[in-house]
N, CA and C of each residue as an Amber inpcrd file, in Angstrom:
protein
   471
  25.1120000  11.1840000  -0.0740000  24.0560000  11.6550000   1.1810000
  24.6820000  11.5030000   2.6130000  23.8110000  12.0620000   3.2110000
  24.3530000  11.9150000   5.0270000  24.6950000  10.3320000   5.1310000
  23.8140000   9.6230000   4.8100000  24.1640000   8.3040000   5.3230000
  25.6360000   7.4620000   4.9490000  25.7380000   7.8370000   3.3800000
  27.0560000   7.2520000   2.9470000  28.1650000   8.1370000   3.3470000
  28.0930000   9.5240000   3.8590000  29.3270000   9.9230000   4.4240000
  29.3270000   9.2270000   5.6970000  28.4520000   8.9610000   6.4130000
  28.2510000   8.5750000   7.6560000  29.1530000   6.8320000   7.7420000
  28.5620000   6.3720000   6.7430000  29.0100000   5.1660000   6.1640000
  30.7900000   5.1800000   6.1710000  31.0090000   5.8790000   5.0350000
  32.5850000   6.2430000   4.8690000  33.3260000   6.1460000   6.0530000
  32.8620000   7.3230000   6.5810000  33.5880000   7.6500000   8.0580000
  33.7690000   6.6550000   9.2170000  32.2710000   5.7040000   9.6290000
  32.4300000   5.1160000  10.4670000  32.0220000   3.5290000  10.1840000
  32.2120000   2.9100000   9.1700000  31.9420000   1.8190000   8.7080000
  30.9690000   1.2620000   8.9470000  29.6410000   1.8390000   9.2960000
  28.6080000   1.6330000   9.9730000  27.6720000   1.2840000   8.4190000
  27.0400000  -0.3490000   8.0280000  26.5370000  -0.5700000   7.2900000
  24.9410000   0.3680000   7.3080000  24.1200000   0.6020000   6.1650000
  22.8170000   0.8810000   6.1280000  21.9060000   0.4040000   4.9710000
  20.6980000   0.3590000   5.3220000  19.9170000   0.2780000   4.1190000
  18.8420000   0.9150000   3.8570000  18.5550000   1.9540000   3.4550000
  17.2030000   2.9610000   3.2110000  16.2610000   2.3430000   2.3220000
  14.8240000   2.0680000   3.1500000  13.8990000   1.7050000   2.7120000
  12.6450000   2.6340000   2.6480000  12.4570000   2.7020000   1.2190000
  11.2200000   3.7000000   1.1120000   9.8600000   2.9670000   0.7400000
   8.9180000   2.9670000   1.7780000   8.1240000   2.5270000   1.9880000
   7.0120000   3.0670000   0.9210000   6.0400000   2.5820000   0.2290000
   5.0350000   2.9940000  -0.5990000   3.5370000   2.3190000  -0.6680000
   2.8690000   2.9570000  -0.1780000   1.3400000   2.5360000  -0.1030000
   1.3420000   1.0110000   0.4800000   1.6780000   0.9680000   1.8280000
   1.7210000  -0.0850000   2.5990000  -0.1200000  -0.3670000   3.3710000
  -0.7100000  -1.2420000   3.1280000  -2.2460000  -1.6220000   3.8330000
  -2.0760000  -2.6720000   4.5850000  -3.1150000  -2.9260000   5.2580000
  -3.1850000  -4.3570000   6.0920000  -4.1970000  -3.9150000   7.4640000
  -4.1670000  -5.0830000   8.1300000  -5.3060000  -4.8810000   9.3850000
  -4.8600000  -4.0300000  10.0840000  -5.5770000  -3.2890000  11.0720000
  -5.6610000  -2.0450000  11.6960000  -5.2020000  -1.0250000  11.6160000
  -4.7740000  -0.7810000  10.0210000  -4.2010000   0.4120000   9.8050000
  -5.3550000   1.8000000   9.8310000  -4.8240000   3.0550000  10.3150000
  -5.9820000   3.8860000  10.7110000  -6.7010000   4.3840000   9.1550000
  -7.9350000   4.6450000   9.4200000  -9.0360000   5.3070000   8.0940000
  -8.5960000   6.3030000   7.7490000  -6.9900000   6.7460000   7.8840000
  -6.7050000   8.1300000   7.0480000  -6.1120000   7.3320000   5.4240000
  -5.9980000   6.0510000   5.5900000  -5.3700000   5.6030000   4.2780000
  -7.0780000   5.0260000   3.3680000  -6.5590000   4.7200000   2.0060000
  -7.5060000   4.7310000   1.5590000  -8.0080000   3.0330000   1.3270000
  -7.2710000   2.1540000   1.1770000  -7.9230000   0.8870000   1.5550000
  -8.5700000   1.0030000   2.3330000  -8.0000000   1.0150000   3.9540000
  -8.8310000   1.0060000   5.2490000 -10.1050000   1.6740000   4.9410000
  -9.8600000   2.8390000   4.3710000 -11.3610000   4.0210000   4.6570000
 -12.4710000   3.4040000   4.0170000 -11.9390000   2.8310000   2.8170000
 -12.6190000   2.2350000   1.5960000 -13.8050000   0.9710000   2.3820000
 -12.7640000   0.0310000   3.0920000 -13.1710000  -1.0230000   3.3890000
 -14.1820000  -0.9830000   4.5830000 -13.5250000  -0.2110000   5.5900000
 -14.6350000   0.2130000   6.4990000 -15.9680000   1.0330000   6.6050000
 -15.9650000   1.7390000   5.3310000 -17.1090000   2.1590000   4.9740000
 -17.9060000   1.0000000   3.9070000 -17.4900000   0.3490000   3.3260000
 -18.2680000  -0.7900000   2.5410000 -18.7750000  -1.7960000   3.6100000
 -17.8600000  -2.1590000   4.4870000 -18.5310000  -3.1520000   5.8620000
 -19.7590000  -2.3430000   6.5120000 -20.0040000  -1.1760000   6.4460000
 -20.7790000  -0.3530000   7.0060000 -22.3870000  -0.0920000   5.7950000
 -22.1750000  -0.6170000   4.4390000 -22.8620000   0.0520000   3.4930000
 -23.0130000   1.4170000   3.4720000 -21.9790000   2.3250000   3.9500000
 -22.0540000   3.4950000   3.8200000 -21.3330000   3.9130000   2.4370000
 -21.5900000   5.3690000   2.1970000 -21.1520000   6.1350000   0.9380000
 -19.9460000   5.7930000   0.7450000 -19.2090000   5.9120000  -0.4780000
 -17.7750000   5.5420000  -0.3760000 -17.4550000   7.2550000  -1.5910000
 -16.6860000   8.1670000  -0.5330000 -16.0290000   9.3530000  -1.8020000
 -15.0290000   9.1820000  -2.4050000 -15.1630000   9.6340000  -3.6700000
 -13.9100000   9.8120000  -4.2250000 -13.5190000  11.1460000  -4.8140000
 -12.2070000  11.5110000  -4.5930000 -12.0770000  13.3070000  -5.2930000
 -11.9290000  13.1240000  -6.8530000 -12.2460000  13.7630000  -7.6510000
 -12.2870000  13.8070000  -8.7520000 -13.0640000  12.4640000  -9.4050000
 -12.4790000  12.3670000 -10.4900000 -13.3350000  11.1270000 -11.1930000
 -12.6240000   9.7040000 -11.0140000 -11.9800000   9.7060000 -10.2260000
 -11.0240000   8.1090000  -9.7090000 -10.1780000   7.7140000 -10.6580000
  -9.7930000   8.4460000 -11.6790000  -8.7640000   7.9290000 -12.7440000
  -7.4090000   8.0730000 -12.1010000  -7.1640000   8.4230000 -11.2750000
  -5.7900000   8.6570000 -10.3560000  -5.3510000   7.0860000 -10.2120000
  -4.4440000   7.1610000 -10.2840000  -3.9550000   5.4690000  -9.9610000
  -2.6570000   5.2680000  -8.7580000  -2.8660000   4.4580000  -8.1100000
  -2.1980000   3.8390000  -7.1610000  -1.3110000   2.5450000  -6.9610000
  -0.3850000   1.9510000  -6.4510000   0.0310000   0.5200000  -6.1480000
  -0.0840000   0.4350000  -4.6280000  -0.4620000  -0.6760000  -4.3940000
  -0.5650000  -1.1410000  -3.0180000   0.3560000  -2.3480000  -2.7910000
   0.8370000  -2.5060000  -1.1220000   1.5060000  -3.6790000  -0.9180000
   1.1070000  -4.1120000   0.2680000   0.8400000  -5.1540000   0.5730000
   0.0170000  -6.1320000   1.8390000   1.2600000  -5.5150000   2.8160000
   1.0380000  -5.2670000   3.9630000   1.9210000  -5.4680000   4.9950000
   2.8880000  -6.6360000   5.4810000   2.2780000  -7.7500000   5.3110000
   2.9130000  -9.2990000   5.1130000   3.8490000  -9.1660000   4.4590000
   3.6000000  -8.8890000   2.8590000   4.7770000  -8.8600000   2.2890000
   5.9200000  -7.6510000   2.5890000   5.5410000  -6.5720000   3.1310000
   6.6250000  -5.6110000   3.3320000   7.4670000  -5.9840000   4.5620000
   6.6230000  -6.7720000   5.6600000   7.5100000  -7.3360000   6.2970000
   8.2320000  -8.2850000   6.0930000   7.6940000  -9.0970000   5.2950000
   8.8540000 -10.1850000   4.8920000  10.1050000  -9.8570000   4.1580000
   9.7220000  -8.9540000   3.3950000  10.7820000  -8.3150000   2.8380000
  11.8550000  -7.7680000   3.2910000  11.4700000  -7.1680000   4.3480000
  12.1920000  -6.2220000   4.9770000  13.0090000  -7.3030000   5.9930000
  12.2920000  -8.1530000   6.5560000  13.3080000  -9.1460000   7.4760000
  14.3530000  -9.9270000   6.7080000  13.5310000 -10.3730000   5.2900000
  15.0340000 -11.1440000   4.4540000  15.8500000 -10.3290000   3.7690000
  15.8450000  -9.0310000   3.8600000  17.1360000  -8.2500000   3.5010000
  17.9810000  -7.8710000   4.7880000  17.3780000  -7.7760000   5.9210000
  17.9710000  -7.3290000   7.2800000  18.7330000  -8.6860000   7.5250000
  18.5460000  -9.8010000   7.6770000  18.9600000 -11.1040000   7.9700000
  19.7190000 -11.4870000   7.2100000  19.7230000 -11.2840000   5.7740000
  20.4740000 -11.5660000   4.5570000  21.7670000 -10.9820000   4.0590000
  21.5640000  -9.9480000   4.6320000  22.3250000  -8.7520000   4.6570000
  22.5630000  -8.2470000   3.1200000  21.4030000  -8.2830000   2.4400000
  21.0160000  -7.8660000   1.0010000  21.1280000  -6.0810000   0.9420000
  21.3120000  -5.6610000   0.1090000  21.3990000  -4.3650000  -0.6770000
  21.6390000  -3.2390000   0.7790000  22.9410000  -4.0460000   1.0670000
  23.5130000  -3.0410000   2.3140000  24.0830000  -1.6910000   1.3510000
  24.0890000  -0.7850000   2.2830000  24.5870000   0.6530000   1.6290000
  23.8140000   1.2000000   0.5940000  22.7030000   0.9460000   0.4670000
  21.8620000   1.4080000  -0.3690000  20.5200000   1.5930000  -0.5260000
  19.5960000   2.0690000  -1.6070000  18.4580000   2.4720000  -1.4930000
  17.3920000   1.6740000  -1.8530000  16.2450000   0.7930000  -1.1140000
  15.4390000   0.3670000  -2.0980000  13.8090000   0.6510000  -2.0120000
  13.1630000   0.4680000  -2.8940000  11.4680000   1.3190000  -2.7670000
  11.1070000   0.0100000  -2.5870000   9.9790000  -0.1620000  -1.5720000
   9.4150000  -1.1190000  -0.6100000   8.2740000  -0.7850000  -1.4590000
   7.5680000  -1.8280000  -2.2780000   5.9800000  -1.2780000  -2.6600000
   5.5180000  -2.3380000  -3.5900000   4.5530000  -1.8960000  -4.5580000
   3.5960000  -2.9800000  -5.9360000   4.1070000  -2.1580000  -7.0020000
   4.4180000  -3.0470000  -8.0250000   4.1370000  -1.9700000  -9.0250000
   2.7930000  -2.2950000  -9.7600000   2.1030000  -3.0350000  -9.6200000
   0.7350000  -3.2500000  -9.9270000  -0.2610000  -2.1180000  -9.6720000
  -0.7560000  -1.3880000 -10.6180000  -1.4020000  -0.0730000 -10.5530000
  -2.9710000  -0.5900000 -10.6480000  -3.5660000   0.3410000  -9.8630000
  -5.1310000   0.5230000  -9.8150000  -5.5770000   1.4650000  -9.7260000
  -6.5950000   1.9960000 -10.5950000  -7.6690000   3.2960000 -10.4850000
  -8.5720000   3.0600000  -9.5120000  -8.3880000   4.6090000  -8.7340000
  -9.2100000   4.5820000  -7.3720000 -10.1800000   3.9310000  -7.4280000
 -11.4200000   4.3780000  -8.7590000 -12.5410000   4.0920000  -8.7920000
 -12.5190000   2.7390000  -9.0050000 -11.6580000   1.9080000  -9.7170000
 -11.7510000   0.4210000  -9.7400000 -11.3110000  -0.2700000  -8.3520000
 -10.8230000   0.2300000  -7.4320000 -10.1840000   0.0640000  -6.1870000
 -11.4770000   0.0940000  -5.3660000 -12.5490000   1.1420000  -5.6030000
 -13.6540000   1.3360000  -4.7830000 -14.6060000   0.3080000  -5.3830000
 -14.7390000   0.0200000  -6.4890000 -16.0260000  -1.1780000  -7.0330000
 -15.1040000  -2.2360000  -6.7440000 -13.8650000  -2.5840000  -6.6200000
 -13.3580000  -3.9410000  -6.1550000 -13.8530000  -4.3480000  -4.8230000
 -13.3430000  -3.2870000  -3.7730000 -14.1590000  -3.7190000  -2.4640000
 -15.4410000  -3.5830000  -2.1830000 -16.3180000  -3.0260000  -3.0900000
 -17.7670000  -2.8590000  -3.0320000 -18.4190000  -4.5080000  -3.4550000
 -17.8030000  -4.8470000  -4.4250000 -18.1440000  -6.2360000  -4.9640000
 -17.4330000  -7.1700000  -4.3740000 -16.3390000  -7.1930000  -3.9360000
 -16.0140000  -8.2640000  -2.9960000 -16.0260000  -8.2360000  -1.5600000
 -16.8170000  -7.5050000  -0.8640000 -17.1980000  -7.7320000   0.4940000
 -19.0020000  -7.5670000   0.3350000 -19.6440000  -7.7790000  -1.0030000
 -20.9230000  -7.4400000  -1.0850000 -21.8920000  -6.6570000  -0.2470000
 -21.0390000  -5.1850000  -0.5550000 -21.4720000  -4.2420000  -0.1320000
 -22.8850000  -3.2220000  -0.7490000 -23.3350000  -2.9920000   0.1010000
 -24.4770000  -1.8720000  -0.6390000 -24.1880000  -0.4840000  -0.7500000
 -22.5420000  -0.0230000  -0.3450000 -22.3550000   1.2100000  -0.6160000
 -22.3870000   1.7020000  -2.2350000 -22.8260000   3.1380000  -1.9620000
 -22.7050000   3.5770000  -3.3650000 -21.2450000   4.3220000  -3.2510000
 -20.9640000   5.0100000  -4.5190000 -19.6430000   5.6310000  -4.9050000
 -20.4090000   7.2370000  -5.1620000 -20.0830000   8.1480000  -4.1500000
 -19.8830000   9.4870000  -4.3110000 -19.1990000  10.3110000  -4.8020000
 -18.9590000  10.7940000  -6.0170000 -17.7620000  11.7290000  -6.5210000
 -17.7900000  13.3290000  -5.7880000 -16.6380000  13.9530000  -5.5030000
 -16.6230000  15.0360000  -4.8100000 -15.5940000  15.7270000  -5.8220000
 -15.7390000  17.2350000  -5.7580000 -14.7370000  17.8630000  -6.5680000
 -13.2560000  17.2780000  -6.1960000 -12.4900000  17.8820000  -7.2570000
 -10.8750000  17.3460000  -7.2220000 -10.5490000  18.2890000  -5.8910000
  -9.4370000  17.7260000  -5.0290000  -8.9180000  18.2220000  -4.1920000
  -8.0380000  19.6020000  -4.8330000  -8.4800000  20.7240000  -3.7330000
  -7.9250000  22.2720000  -4.0580000  -6.5790000  22.1560000  -4.5700000
  -6.0330000  21.3650000  -3.7040000  -4.3900000  21.1920000  -3.5400000
  -3.7860000  20.3150000  -4.7730000  -4.4530000  19.8410000  -5.3970000
  -4.3820000  19.0610000  -6.5500000  -4.2210000  17.5700000  -6.1260000
  -3.9380000  16.4900000  -6.8420000  -4.0860000  14.9810000  -6.2420000
  -3.0490000  14.4620000  -7.3350000  -1.5680000  13.4290000  -7.0770000
  -1.1580000  13.0760000  -7.7420000  -1.9500000  12.1080000  -8.7240000
  -1.7670000  12.1740000 -10.0350000  -2.2540000  11.2510000 -11.1340000
  -2.0130000   9.7650000 -10.8820000  -0.5570000   9.4730000 -10.6480000
   0.0340000   8.4380000 -10.6970000   0.7060000   8.4250000  -9.5070000
   1.0330000   7.3080000  -9.0580000   1.7590000   6.6820000  -8.0550000
   2.5230000   5.2760000  -8.0320000   3.2610000   4.9450000  -8.7220000
   3.8570000   3.4830000  -8.8000000   5.5720000   3.5420000  -9.0080000
   5.9720000   3.0870000  -7.5980000   7.4810000   3.2250000  -7.6390000
   8.2780000   2.5030000  -8.4560000   9.5400000   2.4150000  -8.6950000
  10.5560000   1.7430000  -9.4610000  10.9420000   0.6390000  -8.2630000
  10.2270000  -0.7730000  -8.4280000  10.6460000  -1.7660000  -7.4940000
  11.6690000  -2.8210000  -7.8610000  12.2970000  -2.3680000  -9.0360000
  13.0640000  -3.6350000  -9.5220000  14.6030000  -3.9780000  -8.6710000
  14.7640000  -3.3410000  -7.7170000  15.7120000  -3.8290000  -6.6390000
  15.0380000  -4.7080000  -5.4540000  13.9860000  -4.3850000  -5.1240000
  13.0890000  -5.3640000  -4.3130000  12.9690000  -6.7230000  -4.8870000
  12.1700000  -6.3200000  -6.3730000  12.4810000  -7.6550000  -7.0380000
  13.5920000  -8.5870000  -7.2450000  14.5960000  -8.2520000  -7.2580000
  15.6150000  -8.8920000  -7.3660000  15.9180000  -9.7450000  -5.8910000
  15.6010000  -9.3120000  -4.8100000  15.6340000 -10.2800000  -3.5120000
  14.2820000 -10.7720000  -3.3360000  13.3880000 -10.1560000  -3.6070000
  11.9800000 -10.8190000  -3.0320000  11.3920000 -11.2400000  -4.0400000
  11.7420000 -12.5840000  -4.8580000  11.3540000 -13.0540000  -5.7350000
   9.9750000 -14.1910000  -5.6090000   9.2060000 -13.4800000  -4.7620000
   7.8240000 -13.9970000  -4.4220000   6.5420000 -13.6200000  -5.1480000
   5.5790000 -14.1450000  -5.3840000   4.3050000 -13.3320000  -5.9350000
   3.7620000 -12.5910000  -4.6920000   3.5230000 -11.2370000  -4.7740000
   2.8580000 -10.8500000  -3.8570000   1.5980000 -10.9710000  -3.4540000
   0.9500000 -10.7470000  -2.2360000  -0.5150000 -10.9790000  -1.8440000
  -1.3570000  -9.9790000  -2.7590000  -2.3950000 -10.6110000  -3.7660000
  -2.7250000 -10.0420000  -4.2430000  -3.6820000  -8.9140000  -3.6830000
  -4.2200000  -7.9460000  -4.5950000  -5.2810000  -6.8390000  -4.1060000
  -6.5630000  -7.5440000  -3.4080000  -7.2030000  -8.3070000  -4.2410000
  -8.1760000  -9.2120000  -3.5640000  -8.2290000  -9.8800000  -2.0740000
  -7.0690000 -10.3850000  -2.5380000  -6.6780000 -11.4220000  -1.2570000
  -6.6200000 -10.4610000   0.3940000  -5.9410000  -9.3650000  -0.2380000
  -5.3430000  -8.4020000   0.7740000  -6.9630000  -7.8180000   1.4910000
  -7.4170000  -7.5220000   0.5280000  -8.6140000  -6.9110000   0.9300000
 -10.0580000  -7.8710000   1.7480000  -9.7050000  -8.8040000   1.4070000
 -10.6000000  -9.9030000   2.3880000  -9.8230000  -9.8440000   3.6820000
  -8.4180000 -10.0290000   3.8640000  -7.4210000 -10.5120000   4.8780000
  -8.0890000  -9.1610000   6.0030000  -7.9150000  -7.8390000   5.1290000
  -8.4200000  -6.5870000   6.1250000  -9.8850000  -6.5320000   6.4900000
 -10.5520000  -6.9050000   5.7520000 -12.1810000  -6.8500000   6.1480000
 -12.4990000  -8.0580000   7.3290000 -11.6220000  -9.2540000   7.1270000
 -12.0660000 -10.3720000   8.0660000 -11.5740000  -9.6730000   9.2450000
 -10.0910000  -9.0780000   9.6550000  -9.8080000  -8.3560000  10.7750000
 -10.8820000  -7.4890000  11.1500000 -10.9240000  -6.4370000  10.2100000
 -11.9120000  -5.4870000  10.8280000 -13.3110000  -6.3690000  11.0900000
 -14.1650000  -6.9770000  10.6670000 -15.1240000  -8.0100000  11.2730000
 -14.9910000  -8.4840000  12.3900000 -13.7440000  -9.0090000  12.8640000
 -13.6620000  -9.7030000  13.8760000 -13.3630000  -8.7170000  15.2950000
 -12.5260000  -7.6330000  15.1540000 -12.3950000  -6.5150000  15.9820000
 -13.9350000  -6.0730000  16.2060000 -14.8260000  -6.0830000  15.1720000
 -15.7590000  -4.9720000  15.3700000 -17.2270000  -6.2590000  16.2780000
 -16.8940000  -7.5440000  16.6170000 -17.7110000  -8.2230000  17.0960000
 -17.7500000  -9.0100000  18.4360000
């Protein structure tokens, strides 16, 4: 890769971090968790493309930042590539139901036709390198949803 060649030529260390589905407070509503929480807090309908069986995995921004700082401060994973994410999968339909239930929302789920350009049925990164360094349990999705919802509520009051 370009980075390895540059490293070999200039002896400059690097770490390439590939971030997967990070979520947290103040995230734009273009992302599924932020969008679903915003709608649930307003008791508005939540739309899902297809049947919601597609799976994703999510990492709270606090875990993302803590891991990133740890590898940079401790010079871990030098001259390497690491996936930064979670390997705990959830179906989009289950995510929507979890958000509605946890936020005591009156939102309904509305199913739309699948996206014409298609949708990834599964997105789960191999985070084995991350786990070697970050041996801490990540923030659960339930706790993360509450953290994002609390931040959204306080911003809107």
